[in-house]
C-alpha positions as CSV (number, residue, x, y, z in Angstrom):
1,M,-12.6,12.8,21.5
2,S,-10.3,10.9,19.3
3,R,-6.5,11.2,19.9
4,I,-6.4,10.1,16.0
5,G,-9.1,12.0,14.6
6,R,-8.6,15.0,16.4
7,L,-4.8,15.9,15.1
8,P,-5.1,18.1,12.0
9,I,-3.1,17.1,9.0
10,A,-0.2,19.3,7.8
11,L,-0.5,20.6,4.4
12,Q,2.8,20.7,2.4
13,A,3.8,23.7,0.0
14,G,2.2,22.1,-3.6
15,I,-1.0,19.9,-2.2
16,E,-4.1,21.4,-3.1
17,V,-7.5,19.8,-1.4
18,A,-10.9,20.7,-2.7
19,I,-13.9,19.2,-0.7
20,D,-16.9,18.7,-2.0
21,G,-19.5,17.8,0.5
22,S,-18.9,14.5,1.2
23,K,-15.8,13.8,-1.0
24,V,-12.1,15.2,-0.5
25,S,-10.1,15.5,-3.4
26,V,-6.0,15.9,-2.8
27,R,-3.9,16.7,-5.7
28,G,0.2,17.1,-5.1
29,P,3.1,16.5,-7.4
30,K,2.9,12.9,-7.7
31,G,-1.1,12.2,-8.4
32,R,-4.4,12.7,-7.5
33,L,-6.3,11.3,-4.9
34,E,-10.1,11.2,-4.0
35,Q,-11.3,10.0,-0.6
36,A,-15.0,9.4,0.1
37,L,-16.0,10.4,3.5
38,P,-18.8,8.5,5.5
39,R,-22.2,10.3,6.9
40,G,-21.6,12.1,9.9
41,I,-18.0,12.9,9.6
42,R,-16.5,16.3,7.6
43,A,-13.4,17.8,6.8
44,R,-12.5,21.4,6.6
45,T,-9.2,23.2,5.7
46,A,-8.0,25.7,8.2
47,D,-4.4,27.5,8.7
48,G,-2.6,25.1,6.1
49,T,-3.7,22.4,7.8
50,L,-6.8,19.9,7.2
51,V,-9.3,19.2,10.0
52,V,-11.4,16.1,10.4
53,E,-14.6,16.4,12.1
54,R,-17.7,14.1,13.8
55,R,-21.3,15.0,14.2
56,D,-22.1,13.6,17.4
57,D,-20.3,11.1,20.1
58,S,-22.1,7.8,19.1
59,A,-19.5,4.5,19.3
60,R,-19.7,4.4,15.1
61,Q,-19.2,7.9,14.6
62,R,-15.9,7.6,16.8
63,A,-14.3,4.5,15.0
64,L,-15.6,6.7,12.1
65,H,-13.6,9.5,12.8
66,G,-9.9,8.0,13.4
67,L,-10.4,5.9,10.2
68,S,-11.3,9.0,7.9
69,R,-8.3,11.2,9.1
70,A,-6.0,8.5,8.9
71,L,-7.3,7.7,5.3
72,L,-6.9,11.4,4.4
73,A,-3.4,11.6,6.2
74,N,-2.5,8.4,4.0
75,A,-3.6,10.6,1.0
76,V,-2.4,13.5,2.0
77,H,1.2,11.7,2.1
78,G,1.1,9.4,-1.0
79,V,0.5,12.7,-3.1
80,H,3.5,14.3,-1.8
81,T,5.6,11.2,-1.0
82,P,4.7,7.8,-3.1
83,F,4.2,4.8,-0.8
84,V,7.1,1.9,-1.7
85,R,6.9,-1.8,-0.6
86,T,9.6,-4.4,-1.7
87,L,9.4,-7.7,-2.6
88,E,12.6,-10.5,-3.1
89,I,12.5,-13.8,-5.2
90,S,14.7,-16.1,-3.9
91,G,14.7,-19.4,-5.3
92,V,17.4,-20.9,-7.9
93,G,15.9,-19.7,-11.3
94,Y,13.0,-17.5,-9.6
95,R,13.2,-14.3,-11.9
96,A,11.0,-11.6,-12.3
97,D,11.0,-9.3,-15.4
98,V,8.5,-6.0,-15.9
99,A,7.2,-6.4,-20.0
100,G,4.7,-3.0,-20.5
101,P,1.6,-3.6,-18.2
102,T,2.7,-7.1,-17.2
103,L,4.9,-8.7,-14.6
104,K,6.7,-11.9,-16.0
105,L,7.6,-13.9,-12.7
106,A,9.4,-17.3,-13.7
107,I,8.4,-18.8,-10.3
108,G,9.2,-22.9,-10.4
109,F,5.8,-23.2,-11.9
110,S,5.9,-25.0,-15.6
111,H,4.9,-22.0,-17.2
112,P,5.4,-18.4,-16.4
113,V,3.3,-16.6,-14.1
114,E,2.0,-13.3,-15.8
115,F,0.6,-10.0,-13.4
116,V,-1.1,-7.4,-14.3
117,I,0.2,-3.8,-13.0
118,P,-3.3,-1.9,-12.1
119,Q,-3.4,1.5,-12.8
120,G,-1.8,4.0,-10.5
121,V,1.1,1.5,-9.4
122,Q,4.4,1.4,-10.8
123,V,6.5,-1.7,-10.9
124,Q,9.9,-2.0,-11.5
125,V,12.5,-5.2,-11.1
126,E,16.0,-4.8,-10.3
127,K,18.8,-7.9,-10.7
128,N,16.0,-9.9,-11.6
129,T,14.8,-11.1,-8.1
130,R,14.0,-7.5,-6.6
131,I,10.5,-6.0,-7.5
132,T,9.9,-2.1,-6.0
133,I,6.0,-1.5,-6.1
134,T,5.5,2.7,-5.8
135,G,2.2,4.5,-6.0
136,C,0.8,7.2,-4.0
137,D,-2.1,5.2,-2.7
138,R,-1.4,3.2,0.2
139,R,-3.5,0.6,0.1
140,L,-3.5,0.0,-3.7
141,V,0.5,-0.4,-3.4
142,G,-0.2,-3.2,-0.3
143,Q,-2.6,-4.9,-2.2
144,V,-0.5,-5.2,-5.2
145,A,2.3,-6.3,-3.1
146,A,0.4,-8.8,-1.3
147,D,-1.4,-10.0,-4.5
148,I,2.5,-10.3,-6.0
149,R,3.6,-12.6,-2.6
150,A,0.8,-14.7,-2.8
151,V,1.5,-16.4,-6.3
152,R,4.4,-18.0,-4.8
153,P,4.6,-17.6,-1.2
154,P,8.2,-18.5,0.9
155,D,8.7,-22.0,1.7
156,V,9.0,-22.7,5.7
157,Y,11.8,-25.4,4.8
158,K,13.8,-23.5,2.1
159,H,12.4,-20.1,2.3
160,K,11.9,-20.1,-1.4
161,G,9.5,-18.0,-3.1
162,I,8.5,-14.5,-2.7
163,R,8.8,-12.1,0.5
164,Y,8.6,-8.5,1.4
165,T,12.2,-7.5,1.8
166,D,11.7,-6.6,5.7
167,E,9.7,-10.0,6.6
168,V,11.1,-12.3,8.8
169,L,10.4,-15.8,8.1
170,R,11.6,-18.8,10.5
171,K,13.1,-21.6,9.1
172,K,11.8,-25.1,10.0
173,A,13.6,-28.1,10.6
174,G,13.3,-30.7,7.7
175,K,13.3,-34.5,8.3
176,T,15.2,-36.0,11.0
177,G,16.3,-39.3,8.7
178,A,16.2,-42.8,10.6
179,K,18.9,-43.7,13.6
């Protein structure tokens, strides 16, 4: 049996789970998420936990068992405690600002870049150089952070650009010059 798939998911107080066939809806204080289960995988609640089971021991079912359990665990965690990703902007004159549903980035281009913030994600800017992305859907928070970082990834020579706060960068040596 899958080591990940067989683990029960503990449901904290205030989290409601509704199972309708192959669709699992998770509702909590921070939001509501829905997760569709693949064919052959089913979920059930028992004693304050959510248990994921599979139909048989085929290789595909074993793979989907662990995946489905991980996705449901992320949904349960996200509606209770939101996921957070933090980005830093480094460079002279580089800054960010949130104006309604858009994030405006001044990052060295001839024009400011406007990034539309999707539904279900909150973006905050601190000190014009620190962007905090928060939401209950882990996949969406990570994708938005990756899309913002892709606008201006960090330069390998000067480290100018947008990077994750916990990202470790290796600085390359520049030209050695004539000797």
